[in-house]
C-alpha positions in Angstrom: -25.1 6.1 25.1 -23.2 9.0 23.7 -20.9 9.0 20.1 -17.5 9.1 20.0 -16.6 12.6 17.8 -13.0 11.3 17.3 -14.8 9.1 14.2 -15.5 12.0 11.4 -12.2 12.6 12.1 -11.1 9.2 12.2 -13.3 8.5 8.3 -11.9 11.0 6.5 -8.0 11.5 7.5 -8.0 7.6 7.1 -8.7 6.8 3.7 -5.5 9.9 3.1 -2.5 9.0 5.6 -3.2 5.8 3.4 -3.2 7.3 0.3 0.3 9.7 1.1 1.9 5.8 3.4 0.3 3.3 0.2 3.2 4.4 -3.0 5.9 4.7 -0.4 5.9 1.1 0.9 4.4 -0.5 -2.3 7.6 0.0 -4.5 6.2 -2.4 -7.9 9.6 -1.7 -9.9 11.1 -4.4 -10.2 14.6 -5.4 -9.3 18.3 -7.4 -9.5 16.5 -10.7 -10.2 17.5 -13.4 -12.1 16.4 -14.8 -15.4 16.9 -18.2 -16.7 16.2 -20.0 -19.7 15.9 -24.1 -19.9 16.0 -25.2 -23.8 14.9 -29.2 -23.4 14.7 -29.3 -26.9 
């Protein structure tokens, strides 16, 4: 069985792509959140 020459390139490229794309997609800033306080004392 012959080894696929594309696999080492993919192993190198995928983490680099994840590091570049993930900060753009996963923005953890909280915006426009309504806060309500209920005091049933």
